[in-house]
TIMAR-952952 format. One record per residue (C-alpha): residue in one letter; residue number from 0; x negated, y, z. Coordinates in Angstrom, 2 decimals. Last residue first. Example, Ala and Ser with C-alpha at 12.3 -4.5 7.8 and 13.67 -1.06 7.14 Angstrom:
2
  rest   nr       px       py       pz
     S    1   -13.67    -1.06     7.14
     A    0   -12.30    -4.50     7.80
***
This chain:
283
  rest   nr       px       py       pz
     X  282   -11.16     7.81   -10.41
     X  281   -12.86     4.41   -10.30
     X  280   -10.75     1.21   -10.33
     X  279   -11.55    -0.59    -7.12
     X  278   -13.33    -3.96    -7.08
     X  277   -10.94    -6.55    -5.74
     X  276   -10.33    -8.18    -2.35
     X  275    -8.40   -11.29    -1.25
     X  274    -8.06   -13.51     1.80
     X  273   -10.74   -11.75     3.87
     X  272   -11.08   -13.27     7.34
     X  271   -11.35   -11.04    10.41
     X  270   -12.88   -12.75    13.45
     X  269   -11.63   -12.33    17.01
     X  268   -13.75   -13.83    19.78
     X  267   -12.49   -15.79    22.78
     X  266   -15.37   -16.76    25.08
     X  265   -18.48   -18.85    25.43
     X  264   -21.64   -17.97    27.35
     X  263   -25.34   -17.35    26.69
     X  262   -27.14   -15.58    29.54
     X  261   -29.38   -12.64    28.67
     X  260   -31.77   -11.52    31.40
     X  259   -33.13    -8.04    32.08
     X  258   -36.55    -7.47    33.68
     X  257   -37.42    -4.80    31.13
     X  256   -40.50    -6.09    29.26
     X  255   -40.54    -9.85    29.87
     X  254   -36.81   -10.51    30.20
     X  253   -35.65    -8.04    27.56
     X  252   -38.37    -9.11    25.11
     X  251   -37.58   -12.79    25.55
     X  250   -33.87   -12.26    24.82
     X  249   -34.60    -9.87    21.91
     X  248   -36.95   -12.31    20.17
     X  247   -40.65   -11.44    20.51
     X  246   -42.62    -8.87    18.46
     X  245   -44.35   -10.00    15.29
     X  244   -47.79   -10.87    13.97
     X  243   -47.76   -12.35    10.48
     X  242   -48.71   -16.04    10.34
     X  241   -45.76   -16.97     8.18
     X  240   -44.24   -13.94     6.49
     X  239   -42.11   -11.52     8.47
     X  238   -38.33   -11.85     8.41
     X  237   -36.76    -8.69     9.78
     X  236   -32.95    -8.97     9.89
     X  235   -33.18   -11.38    12.83
     X  234   -34.55    -8.59    15.05
     X  233   -38.15    -8.61    16.39
     X  232   -38.54    -6.91    19.74
     X  231   -40.36    -4.07    21.54
     X  230   -38.89    -2.27    24.56
     X  229   -40.38     0.62    26.56
     X  228   -38.44     2.17    29.42
     X  227   -37.21     5.44    30.93
     X  226   -33.57     5.33    31.91
     X  225   -30.28     7.22    31.62
     X  224   -26.91     6.67    33.31
     X  223   -25.61     3.27    34.27
     X  222   -27.09    -0.01    35.51
     X  221   -24.88    -2.48    37.40
     X  220   -26.52    -5.23    35.36
     X  219   -23.36    -7.22    34.66
     X  218   -22.85    -5.91    31.11
     X  217   -20.82    -8.24    28.93
     X  216   -22.50    -8.68    25.54
     X  215   -20.19    -9.17    22.56
     X  214   -21.59   -10.56    19.32
     X  213   -24.02    -9.84    16.51
     X  212   -27.10   -10.55    18.62
     X  211   -29.07    -7.55    17.30
     X  210   -26.04    -5.26    17.23
     X  209   -25.14    -6.28    20.78
     X  208   -28.65    -5.50    22.03
     X  207   -28.65    -2.10    20.28
     X  206   -25.30    -1.28    21.87
     X  205   -26.62    -2.17    25.33
     X  204   -29.61     0.14    24.78
     X  203   -27.26     2.93    23.71
     X  202   -25.05     2.35    26.77
     X  201   -28.10     2.56    29.02
     X  200   -28.51     6.22    28.07
     X  199   -32.11     6.84    26.90
     X  198   -34.12     9.18    29.08
     X  197   -37.82     8.92    28.32
     X  196   -37.35     5.97    26.01
     X  195   -39.76     4.20    23.72
     X  194   -37.96     1.73    21.48
     X  193   -40.10    -0.42    19.17
     X  192   -38.44    -2.50    16.46
     X  191   -40.14    -5.34    14.57
     X  190   -43.70    -6.40    13.79
     X  189   -43.45    -5.22    10.19
     X  188   -42.79    -1.73    11.54
     X  187   -39.92     0.40    12.80
     X  186   -40.17     3.02    15.53
     X  185   -37.09     4.03    17.51
     X  184   -36.83     7.01    19.87
     X  183   -34.78     7.81    22.97
     X  182   -35.97    11.31    23.86
     X  181   -33.25    12.81    21.66
     X  180   -30.63    11.69    24.21
     X  179   -32.05    14.04    26.83
     X  178   -29.96    17.19    26.38
     X  177   -26.57    15.56    25.76
     X  176   -27.26    13.08    28.56
     X  175   -27.68    15.91    31.10
     X  174   -30.19    15.10    33.81
     X  173   -31.64    12.37    35.98
     X  172   -33.87     9.61    34.64
     X  171   -33.75     6.20    36.31
     X  170   -36.91     4.10    35.80
     X  169   -36.44     0.77    34.05
     X  168   -39.44    -1.51    34.59
     X  167   -39.68    -1.34    38.38
     X  166   -35.97    -1.75    39.17
     X  165   -35.69    -4.33    36.38
     X  164   -38.15    -6.67    38.11
     X  163   -35.52    -7.74    40.64
     X  162   -33.56    -9.39    37.77
     X  161   -30.73    -7.57    35.99
     X  160   -27.89    -9.33    34.22
     X  159   -26.57    -9.31    30.64
     X  158   -23.81   -11.76    29.76
     X  157   -23.56   -13.18    26.28
     X  156   -20.98   -14.35    23.73
     X  155   -20.83   -17.45    21.56
     X  154   -17.47   -18.48    20.09
     X  153   -13.99   -19.65    21.03
     X  152   -11.75   -18.58    18.18
     X  151    -9.31   -15.79    17.38
     X  150    -8.42   -15.43    13.70
     X  149    -7.47   -12.07    12.17
     X  148    -6.06   -11.59     8.64
     X  147    -7.11    -9.80     5.47
     X  146    -5.60    -8.85     2.12
     X  145    -7.44    -6.04     0.38
     X  144    -6.16    -4.83    -2.97
     X  143    -9.27    -2.60    -3.13
     X  142    -7.33     0.59    -3.95
     X  141    -4.00     0.06    -2.21
     X  140    -4.96    -2.30     0.62
     X  139    -8.24    -0.53     1.32
     X  138    -6.53     2.87     1.33
     X  137    -3.82     1.45     3.58
     X  136    -6.50     0.33     6.02
     X  135    -8.13     3.76     5.94
     X  134    -4.85     5.55     6.64
     X  133    -3.89     3.16     9.43
     X  132    -7.25     3.52    11.12
     X  131    -6.93     7.31    10.87
     X  130    -3.48     7.06    12.47
     X  129    -4.70     4.89    15.33
     X  128    -7.59     7.29    15.88
     X  127    -5.12    10.15    16.16
     X  126    -2.99     8.17    18.60
     X  125    -5.95     7.58    20.91
     X  124    -7.24    11.16    20.74
     X  123    -3.91    12.80    21.47
     X  122    -1.86    13.96    18.51
     X  121    -1.08    17.61    17.68
     X  120    -3.97    17.96    15.23
     X  119    -2.67    14.98    13.26
     X  118     0.65    16.76    12.61
     X  117    -1.13    19.89    11.38
     X  116    -3.38    17.80     9.16
     X  115    -0.34    16.07     7.70
     X  114     1.32    19.43     7.01
     X  113    -1.87    20.68     5.36
     X  112    -1.89    17.91     2.74
     X  111    -3.77    14.62     2.84
     X  110    -7.37    13.60     2.33
     X  109    -9.71    11.02     0.80
     X  108   -13.27    11.07    -0.53
     X  107   -15.21     7.86    -1.17
     X  106   -18.63     7.41    -2.78
     X  105   -19.19     3.71    -3.32
     X  104   -21.94     1.14    -2.83
     X  103   -22.09    -2.31    -4.42
     X  102   -24.16    -4.77    -2.32
     X  101   -21.87    -5.99     0.46
     X  100   -18.52    -6.02    -1.37
     X   99   -20.39    -7.30    -4.47
     X   98   -21.50   -10.39    -2.55
     X   97   -17.96   -11.47    -1.72
     X   96   -17.02   -11.34     2.00
     X   95   -15.29   -14.51     3.18
     X   94   -15.79   -13.55     6.85
     X   93   -16.13   -10.36     8.93
     X   92   -17.10   -10.80    12.59
     X   91   -20.78   -11.27    11.68
     X   90   -20.78    -7.76    10.21
     X   89   -20.61    -6.52    13.79
     X   88   -18.78    -3.71    15.58
     X   87   -15.45    -4.25    13.85
     X   86   -12.90    -1.47    14.34
     X   85   -10.71    -2.55    11.44
     X   84   -11.02     0.60     9.32
     X   83   -14.71     1.13    10.00
     X   82   -15.69    -2.48     9.44
     X   81   -13.57    -2.55     6.29
     X   80   -15.39     0.52     4.95
     X   79   -18.70    -1.20     5.64
     X   78   -17.57    -4.28     3.73
     X   77   -16.57    -2.10     0.77
     X   76   -20.11    -0.77     0.74
     X   75   -20.53     2.95     1.45
     X   74   -23.03     5.04    -0.54
     X   73   -21.36     8.32     0.40
     X   72   -18.40     8.74     2.70
     X   71   -15.74    11.39     3.09
     X   70   -12.57    11.36     5.15
     X   69   -10.24    14.32     5.67
     X   68    -6.94    13.68     7.46
     X   67    -7.81    16.05    10.29
     X   66    -7.85    15.76    14.10
     X   65   -11.49    14.63    14.27
     X   64   -13.95    14.97    11.37
     X   63   -14.88    11.85     9.36
     X   62   -17.99    12.76     7.35
     X   61   -19.96     9.57     6.75
     X   60   -23.31     9.01     5.01
     X   59   -24.86     5.71     3.97
     X   58   -28.58     5.55     3.25
     X   57   -30.34     4.40     0.07
     X   56   -29.71     7.02    -2.60
     X   55   -28.44     7.09    -6.17
     X   54   -25.73     5.60    -8.37
     X   53   -22.68     5.36    -6.13
     X   52   -19.53     3.77    -7.58
     X   51   -16.57     6.12    -7.49
     X   50   -13.54     6.28    -5.23
     X   49   -11.38     9.43    -5.08
     X   48    -8.37     9.50    -2.79
     X   47    -5.25    11.66    -2.71
     X   46    -2.24    11.79    -0.39
     X   45    -3.87     9.71     2.33
     X   44    -1.37     7.80     4.46
     X   43     0.60     8.41     7.65
     X   42     2.71     5.87     9.58
     X   41     1.06     5.14    12.90
     X   40     3.48     3.81    15.54
     X   39     3.08     5.33    19.04
     X   38     4.26     3.04    21.84
     X   37     0.70     2.44    22.95
     X   36    -2.05    -0.15    22.34
     X   35    -0.61    -0.85    18.90
     X   34    -0.25    -4.46    17.72
     X   33    -3.12    -5.75    15.56
     X   32    -3.40    -5.16    11.83
     X   31    -2.71    -6.78     8.48
     X   30    -3.27    -4.50     5.50
     X   29    -0.60    -4.45     2.81
     X   28    -1.29    -6.02    -0.55
     X   27     1.67    -8.38    -0.78
     X   26     3.97    -6.51     1.60
     X   25     4.30    -5.99     5.33
     X   24     2.57    -3.72     7.83
     X   23     1.44    -4.53    11.35
     X   22     1.35    -1.75    13.99
     X   21    -1.90     0.05    14.69
     X   20    -5.23    -0.40    16.46
     X   19    -7.51     2.17    18.05
     X   18   -11.31     2.43    18.24
     X   17   -12.60     4.25    15.20
     X   16   -16.10     3.36    14.13
     X   15   -19.12     5.40    13.01
     X   14   -20.82     3.27    10.35
     X   13   -23.02     0.37    11.38
     X   12   -26.73    -0.33    11.64
     X   11   -29.55     1.91    10.53
     X   10   -27.84     5.25    10.02
     X    9   -25.55     5.26    13.06
     X    8   -27.82     3.52    15.55
     X    7   -30.77     5.41    14.12
     X    6   -29.18     8.81    14.65
     X    5   -28.47     7.97    18.28
     X    4   -31.99     6.73    18.88
     X    3   -33.83     9.67    17.37
     X    2   -36.00     8.40    14.51
     X    1   -39.76     7.90    14.46
     X    0   -41.50     6.82    11.27
***
């Protein structure tokens, strides 16, 4: 099965994320959040929200249009909703997650009235994302009784650098990213993941590396734009049986196949620790 790279990164790993923070809230079940990046203080909430346990299907689906209060998701785990609301790129950054919050999937629809939509439409992109974060976090606090807090610790991170071989193994491709992104394709098998690119943006490759490692990767390659390359690796999520042929670990694959080198480092990493969460009452 071949899947366009951008679609795969959304469907096969994490939900689409929002990237702004908002001011802390108080109260027993209120969500804890980081200080805002600007002077704007988010304050809006969803007027109505429907949450029901999903019964069918395997893949998550999100509809989170810009500049509106509308949010819809199908087959979303509570943990996935937390990742979206708290701008977490990796499940590894979320701790004390009960099994049901990973395995039980929900259909969620939430929205506000027209006046809220009109107010959201007037915000710049950063402030809008801050508001949507706030709305989702309040939904989690109200309906899932979520209590969560951040902890910053020194943990493993990586740096990505290019060796001289990278110039031969990653060929620059010129053109419009929007027209060539579909030529970045994933193939899944028991051996692992196979990416064959005829114009994949380097940012997508970097994102795939970070997802595999579950931590931040600082890019020191100097590479930008789109590239042609072929990468095959075995992610930790695939556990073939003993003796079964498999692709190499991501670090070995990058070095051998693309001339890129991963260097393990240490740095401050923020984890989000769940203090309390409950199954929502369906409505």
